N, C-alpha and C positions, 0 to 999 in steps of 0.2 A: 450500548448504554446499560449501565448496571441497573439492579433492581431499585425501585424508588419506595422508601418508606416501609412501614410494617403493614399497611393495609392492602398491599399488592396481592393478587392471587398467585398461585404457583406458576413459575416461569414455564412457558409452553412454546417449544420451538417448531412444533409440527405445523401449527396454523398461526398466522399473525394475530396479534391482539384485536379483539373486537373494538371497532372505532365508531364514533358518531360525530355528526357535524353539530357544533354548539354555536349559539349566538349569545353574546354578552353585551348588555347595554350598560355603559359605564358613565357616571356623572363626570363631568370635565374636571372637577376639583379633586377627584381621587383617581384620575387616569394614570398619573406618574406612579403612585403607590401600587396600583393594580398590576401594571406592567412589570414593575420591579419584582413583586411577589410571584407573579406567574413565571418570570424568567428564572427565580430561584427554583421553582418546582420543576420547570422544564418539560411539561407534559402537554403542550398545546401548540398546534402549528397554525398560525394565523393566515387567512387568506387576504390577498391584496384587494381591498374594495375600491382602491383609487387608481387602478391600472390605467385609466385614461388620462391621469394627470401626470404632468412632468414633475421631477423632483422639487422645483422651485415653486410649484403652485400648491404644494401640500401644506398642511396646518403647521407642522413643526419644522419647516425648512430653516428657520432662523437658528433654532437650537442645534440642529445638526451642524450648521455652519460654525457656530461656536465651538462645538465639540471638535470638528475638524481642525479648526485653528489651534486648539489646545493640544490636539494630537500632533500637529506640526511642531509646536514648541517642544513637546516632549521628544520628538525625533531629533530635533536640534541638540537637545541636551544630550541625548544618547551618543550622537556623533561626536560632541565635545568630550564626553567622558571616554569614548572609544580612542580619540586621538591622544588623551592625556594618560591612557592606560588604566583607567578606573573601571570597575565592573559594579553594576547596581547590586546592592545586597538585598536578599530576599528575607523579609522579617516573618517569623513564624506567626505572630499575632498581628494581623493586619488591622489597622484602625480604619474605621469609615466614617469618623465623625466630622469630616470636613465637607462643606457643601460645595456645589459646583461653582457658585458665584465666587466664593472665597478662593477656590483653587484657580479660577480664571484670573483674578487679581493677582495671586502669588506668582503664578507662572509668568504673567506679563512683567512683573517687577524683576523676577530672576532673569528672564531673557534680556531685559533692557540692561541690567547690571552686568550679565556675562558679555553682551555685545560691546558694551563700553570698556570693560576690562580688556577684551580682545583687541579693540581698536587702539587703546592707549599702549597696549603691549607691542602691537605691530609698529606703531609710530615710534616708540622707544627703540625697538629692535632695528628700525631703519637708521634712526640716528647713531645707534651703537655700531652698526655696520660701516656707516660712512666714516665715523671717527677712526675705526680700526683701519680702514682703507687709507685714510689721510695720514695716519701715523706710519703705515708702512711705506707710503709714497716718500714721506719725509726721510725715513731711514734708508730706503734704497737709493734715493737721488742724492742724499747727503754722502753715502758710500761712494757713489759714482764720481761726485765732485771732489771728494777727498783724494781718491785715487788718480783723478786728473790732475789735481794740483800737485800731488807728490811726483808724478811722472813728468809734469811740465809739458804735456802735450796739448797743444792749442786745437780746439774743436770748432771749425767753422761751417761744417756741412751738417746735414741731418745725420744724427746718430741714435741709434736705439739699443737700450740695454735689456735684453730678455732675462729676466730673473725667474727663479723657480716659483712654485706655488706659494700662496700665502702661508704664513706660519700657522700651525694648528691652534686655532682659537676657538673657544666654546662660543656657540651661538645658541642660547638657551631656547628660543622659539623655533628657529628655522633648522630643519634637519638636513636640508640639502646644502652642501658646501660648494661654493663656486670658486674655481681656480682662475686667478687673475694675474696679468703680467703688468709690472710697472715699466713705463717707457718715457723717454724724454725726446723732445723733438727741438732741433735748433733750426732756426729759420732767419731770414732777413727780409725786411719789407712788409708792409701792411697787406699787400695782396696775398703773399704766401700765408700770412697769419689767418686771413679770412678764409682761405681755402682749407687750412688745417683744422680751424674751428668747425667748419661745415662737415669735414670727414669725421672728426670726433663725435659730433652730434649724431651723424648718420649711423655710427657703429656703436653708439651708446657708451662711449668712453667718458669717464669722469675726470675733470680737471681740477687741480688744486693749486693755490698760490704757494710759491716757494721763494724764500728769502735767500739772497746770495751770501749774507753774512752767516758765518758758522755759529755764532752765538745766538742769533734769532732762530736759527734752525734748531738748536738745542732746547731754546725756550718753547717754540712751537710744540716740539715732541713732548715736553714736560706737561704743557697745558693739555694736550690731547690725551695723554695718559690719565691726568686727573679727571677729566670729563668722562672718559671710558669707565673709570673705576666708580664714579657717581652713578652713571646710567646703569652699569652692571648691578649695583646695589638696588637701584629702583626696579629694574626688571625682575630681580630675585623676589623682592617683596611683592610685586604684582603676581608672580607665578605662585607664591605661597597663598596669597589671597584667592587666586583663581582655583587653586587645588582645594582649599577649605570649602569654597562655594560648591564646586563639583561634588566633593565628599558629602556635603549636606544633601544635595539633589539626589545622589545615588542612594542615600538611605531611604528616601521617600518615593524614588522613582517608580518602583513596582506597584506601590499602593495608588499613586497618582494615575498611572497607566491604566491600572485595572478600573479605576472609578471613571475615567473618561471614556474607555471602551464600553463599560456597562451603560453609561448615560447615553452614549451614541446609539447602542443597540436598542435602548428603550425608545428613543425618539424615532428611530427607524421604524420600530414596530407600531408605535402610535400613528405614524404616517400612513400605515396600512389600513387604519380603521377609517370608517366614513363618519363625518360629523352630521348630526342631524339639523333640521332647518332652524331649530331655536338656538343652536350652538351652545347647548347646555349638556349634551350627551354625545359620547362616542359609541358607535356601533361596531362590534368586533364579530367576525365569524371565523371559525377554525375547527380543525380536527383534533379530537383528543381521545385517548383510550377511555373506554366505559369505566374501567376500575378507578380512573383518576378524578371522577366527578366530585367526590367528597373532597379530595385535596384542593381542587380548583375553587370550590365554594368556600372552603374555610379561608383561602387566600383572599377572596373577594370581600369577605367579611372583615378580615384584618385590615385590608386597604381602606374600607369604609370608616373603620374606627380610627385608624392612625391619621387619616386626612381629615378628621372632624367633619365628614360630609353629612348632610342632613338626610340624603337619599342613598340607599344601598343599590348596588349593581344587580341587574336582572340577569339570571342565568336560565337559558331554555335550550332544549335539544330540537334541531330542525330535522324534518324528514326530507330525504333527497334520493334521487337515483344516480347521483354522481358516485364514481368509483373512489372509495376512501384510500388513503395512503397505507402502506404496508409497514408494520412495526413489530419487530422481533426484539423482546428484551434478552440481551446477551451478556455474558460476563467475559472477563479477560481470556477465559479458556475457549469458549465457543465463538467468540467474536472473529477470530481469525478464520475459522472454517466457514462462517457465515459470509465473510469477505470474499472467499473463494467462489461461492454461489453467486453473490451479488455481482461479481465482476462479469458473469455471463449475462445477468439480468435480474432485476429486482422481481420477487415473487408478485404475481397478482394478488389482490387482497383475498386472504384466507384460502389460497390454494396450498396444497401440500408442499412443504418445504423440503428440498433435497438435503439441506444442511444437517438435518437430523442423522441421516444415513452417511453423509460425507465424513462425519466425525470419526467413523469406523473405516468405511470402505476406502476412503482416500489414502490414508497411511498404509492400509493393508495392500492395496494394489501397487503402491510405491515399493513396498517391502518385497513383493513377489519379483519385481525387476531388480532390487537391490539387495538380494539375500546374501549376506555375509556378516556373521555376528562380530567379526573383528572390526570391520567398517562401521557397523551399527553402534558399537561401543565408542568409537571415535566421534560419531555424530552425537551420541548421547552426552559425552563429556563437553563437546562444544556448546550444546544448547543448555547444559546444566549451568555453565557460566553466565549466560544470558538470562537465565530464570533466576539464579541467585543474586545477581546484580541488577534486577529489573527496576528497583527503585532508583537506582543512580542513573541507569540508561534512560528512564522514562522522562527524566527532567533535562536531559541533555539533547543538543542538536546533533544528530548522527548524519553520516553520509547517506546517499540514496540506497545503496546496496545494503549498508549495515542497518539502515531503518527498516527496509523490507524484511531483512533476516530477523531482526528483533521483533517485528510485528507478528512474524510467523513462528515464534519460538515454541509455542505449544504444538503446532503442527509438526515442527521438526522433531519435538520430543516423541510424539507418538510414532512418527515415521522411524525414528531410531529404535524404539522399543520393538515394533513390528518387524524391523529389519534383523534385529537380534533373534527374533522367533524364527523367521524364515531361514536366516542363516543357520540356525541350529537344525532345521529341517534338511536344508541342502548339505549340512555338515561341512561348512566352509568357514575357515578363520584365516583371512588374507589368502584364501584359495588352498589352504592346508587342512586336510581332514584330521579330526581327533576321535578317539575312542572314548567319548565322554560318558555314555550311558551303559555300555558293556563292551566286552571284546567283540571283534567282528565275527559275523556268523560263518565266515568262509575261513577254511584252514588249508594248509598245503596237503596235496595228495599224498605225498610220501616225503620222507626226510630229505631225500636227494634231489627234490624238484628245485629248478632254478627259476629265477625271476618270478618269485612268488606273487608280485603285484600284477603280473600280466598273464601268466599261464599257470596251469597246474593247480588251480584252486577249486576245492569242493565245498559244499555246505556241510559244516560238521557241528554247528551249534544252533541254538534257537535264533530266530529272526531278530535282527537289530531292532531294539524296542522303539526308537524314536528317530525318525528322519531317515537319511540315506546312509546305508552301510559304508564305512570308510574304505572298505575293500574296492569299491566301484571306482574311486578316484585313482587316476593313473593307469587304469586297465584299458585294453584295447576296445572294450564294449561300453566304455563310459559315455562317449557321446551319443551313440544311438539309444542307450537307455535313458540318459537324462533328457535328451530331445524329446523322446516319445512321452516321457512323464511330464515335462513342463508344457509341451504343446497341448496335450489332452487336458491338463490341469487348467490351462488358459481358457479352453473352450468351456469347460464346466463352470469356471467363474464368471465368464462373459455371459453365458445363457442365464445363469442365476441372477446376475445383476440386471439384465434386460427384462427378465420376468418380473423382478421387482419394480422396475419402472412401469411396466403395464399394469401391474396391480395397483400401483399408486394412481394411475389414471382412473381406475375403478372407484377408488376411494374419493377421488375429486369429483367425479360424476355423481356418486351417492350423496356426497356432502351438499352439492349444489342442486340436487334433485333432478339431474339430466338423464332421464331413462334411455333416450335415444343413444347417448354415448355408451351406455352400458351394453345394450343389446346389439348395436351395429358398429361398435368400434372396439371395446374391451374384448368381448367374446370372440369375435373373428380373428383379432390380433393374437390372442392367447392360443387359438387353434392353429393358426399359420406358423407361429414361432415354434411351438412345442411339437407340431406335426412334423417339422423338419429338424430343427436344431435341439429340440428337447429330447426327441427320439435318438439323435446322435449322441447326446450326453448319456442317455440310458444305455446305449450300446457300449460306450466307454466304460461305465461302471460294471456292466455285465462282463465285459472282457477282462477287466482287472480282477474281478471276484472268480471267474471260472478258469483263468489262465488260458483262454482260447487263443488260436493262432489266426483267427479271422482277420481279413484285410477290410477295415472300416471304410477306406477310400472306395474300394470296389463296391461295397454294400450301398453306399450313399450315391455314387454315380449311376449304378445300374438301377437304383430304385426309381429314377427318372427315365433312364433310356430304355430299360427293359423290365418293367415292374412285374411281368408275369413269369420271368425265367426262374428256374430253380437256383437257390443259393449255393447248394453244394456244400464244400468245406467252410464257406463263410457264414453258415447258419449258426446263430448263438443261442437260439431257444425255439421251442416248438411253436408251430404256426406263425413264424416270422413273415413269411411271404404275404399272408392274409393281413397281418397287422399293418405291414408297409403299404399295402393296397388301401386299406381303410384311411390310413394317415394321409396318404397322397391325395386321395379323393376329397377328404375334409379340408386339406390345405387349398386345393383347386376351388372348392366351394367358398372358402373364406374370402377369397379376393373380390368376386362380385357382391358378397354379403357386406364387405366394407364399403364398396363403391356405390351400389345403386340405391338401397332403401333410404339411407339417410336424407339426401336432397329431397326426395318426394315426401318424406314424413315432415320434414321442416316446412315445405311449401303448404302441406295440408294444414299443419298447426297454425301457420301464418293466416291462412284463408279463414279458418274457423275462428281465430282470436279476433280478427279485424273485420269480418264480414258485417256489413251494415252499420259499423260504428264510425262515427266522424270524430267522436272524443273517447278516449280511454279512461277508465276509472282510475282514481288515485290509489297507489298501493301503500300498504302499511310499511312500518319500519323494517320488519324482518324481510319482506319481499323486496323492498327497494335496495337492500344491500346484496341481494343474491344476484350474482352476475354469471351469465352463461360461461361455461369453460371453453366454448368454441367462438370463432369469429362469424358465425353463419347469421347472427341476428344483425338486421339492418333497420333502416328507418321504417316507421309504420306505413308510410306512404306507398313504398315500392318494395317488392321482394324480388331480387334479381336471381331467378333460378339458375340461369347460365353461370353466373359468377359463382354461386354456391357449388354447382355440380363440378366446375373446373377446379375449384379449391379442394372438393372431395377426391376428385381424380388424382391430383397432385399428391395429396396426402396418402392416398392408397399406393400409388407407385412409389412414393418415397419410403413407405413402411416396408413393401415387398422387397425392393431393392436393398434397403438398409438392413433387413434381416440377415441378408447374406454378408454385405459389406461390414456391418457392424460386428457380426460374429468373427469375421476374418481379421477385424481390427484388433480384437482382443488377443490375437496372436503376438501383438507387440510385447505382451508380457513374457512370452517365451523368448523372443528375439532379444530383448534387452537384458533378460536374465542370463542368457548364453553370453552375450557380449561382455557383460560385467564379470562373469566367471572366468572367461578366456583371458580378458585383460589382466585380471588378477594373477592367473597362472603365469602369463608372459612376464610380468614385473617380477614375480617371485623366482621363477626358474632362470629367465635370461639375464636378470640383474643381480639379485641377491646370491642365488646358488652359484651362479658363474663367477662372481667376485670371490666367493668363499673358496672356490676350487684352486685359485691361484696361490694360496698359502702365503699371501703378501699383505701385511697390515695395512699399507697405504691403499692398495687396490681394494681391499675389504671396506675401509672407511668411505672411499669414494663410492663404491657399490651401495653401501647402506644409505649414503646421503641421497643418491640417485633414486633409490627405492623409496625413501621417505617422500621426496619431492613429487615423484610420479604417482604414489598412492594418494597424496594430499591433493595434488593439482588435478589429475586426471579422474581418479575414482572418487574422491571425497567432495570435489567441487563440480567438475563437469558431468560426471555420471549421475550425481545426485540432481543437478539442475535437469538433465535430460530425462531421468525417470520421473521427476516431478511434473515436467511439462506433458509427458505421455499419460500419466495418471490424470492430469487435468483435462486432457483431451477426452479420455475415456469417460469422465464424469460428464463433461459439457455436451458432447455429441452422442455418445452411444447410450448413456444412461438418462440424461434429463430430456432428450428429445422425445422420449415415450410418453411423458405426462406433464412437463413443465413448460409453461408459456413464457413466464419471466418478463411480462410486459407492464408490470405494475410500477409504482413509484414510491420512493422511500419517504418515511415519516421524518420530516426535519423540524423538530419542535424550537420554539424560542426558548433558549436556555443559556444561562451565563456559564454553565459548566463546559459548554462547547466553545466559549470564546478563546480558550487557550489553544484550541486546534486550528484557529484561523490565523492566517499570515497578517502581521501587522501592516 
């Protein structure tokens, strides 16, 4: 939802908007105006105070039934317009001066008129079809008898004349044309006649009188033609009248539909309010952002004035321990990123929102796997079309896939920009390297060296200033070099993002005043993760800076298996063995530090808080809204120590194992980047260059077409989707599980602006 009004505080995505529970006592005479104005503002979520009542027992059940009936009539009009090929026109200036009662009468009259027109048209159409059929029977049967008289052949037995389908005649209302055969049956005797009549009735065959005299036949045909012409004229006049009526309905349809839906939503909302014993007031309770208080009070005052009520509505804030809904004010750019987070789970009230970081980290991790600035430009062009035409597309009904793509257009925009950046670092343009920033740092050893791209290269210039030197591409050491680079980079990115997640858990604990989580969750988790994988990241950076040949696999494995052994040639800095022993010891201590103290401290806090108290004091507003960031709080009557301990045990085991598996999981950044790069090389070398080598224009055109379809279908569609899903998993599982509970519920205000998002 976009920002509301000029009195809003700055948009804050890190924590949800501060909410409070409000109670509004509304005089019955101003209830409709109040609900209408609050729906215009769209900043209050009403609680259903009549949950125990069925829909038919509620106060405004009759009005909802009326609105439902009007909605049915409008759907009938829409079906009729659709059949006739009309589309409702949307007026820029929508008038709202018609009342619900007047609209109800008008819709009833229009429906009755339209039903009558349709019934008359159907009746005329049936008569028209019967006359056309009668005329054809007369013509075909007459032709048969003329032919029979000419040839003077006596017919005494049953004879059938199967003619072709009817002549092509226009049927104004019926679109389905039916092919029929004209047939004659000759028989003798009443019994045969009875049987034939029964057969005709059973098969739905129509029977028509036929005169033997040729003159009477011609006269019957002429009369039928005259009647057909008259009915055709009448049908055309009816169709014109029906078209004019539907045109009139189409001009007002959107306005009427909006009014009916608004009224229905108003009465649905009023039905959620409880009526007091005097039946003069309605009592509403609901959640609203604190910043919206002034706007709500202004709306209540306007409703009192416009309804000529003698008594104004009473607005007051209630104190509660109930968890408020979560409300982030987003715009069209941040909304799609927030949707990615909400798909995992809605943030608990005022806990740190991963959506803030997702705006940058999500497209960046995608781009690490999709690094090719040629493919990035293709994505950028595709999403630019969606962004430039967003006004057009936002009002149209798109297919499921297209609608998802359009909804995430700004996510794809950032994904493409980051892909161009990482593609420049990898120096890949559809897998082809370019010397964009300077010539390659490597030159040929001597003038006679062959295969300069694979052997005989020495460093002759300054290091390539940005990204991978183009000389690496196509060399025998390309894969070992890039694999090492991307694998270590993946570990660095993963450890950095997991550290960010644990730091967020610190800020959550600090915000909610939960010291236990800081001392016995945040600190040991930071020690454990960084004592092992933070140390590995440090070794990677030191190795890059010093150019050492140390084997980091060996260092990490023997740090556990033989921590006291000398490192030998794998030593990267002084006193490395001592540092490793200290880190290993701290990591081992961190596990019981996470597991044991917290359950005992929570039990002691519970006993101290509730010892000798049968009643607990009421808490203030600020305290009531502070919710523990863990699930260890239970009912005051009992404290299940075993349940808390098992929960903490599971949490500790999950973190310890997760530290290993999550770090390994970030290696998907390397794997998908390698797959994308190799696929690009295959399509370029084995399709495009192979076709080019034949020196045949036809083969070249086929090769170019195959290359384009393979690039679009595999690399720009399938690889994009694959990298998107892997980036999604890294955020949902590896990053968010460090601090994000995501068990809140969304703020769904009563708002007319949201009516357009609902299905009719």
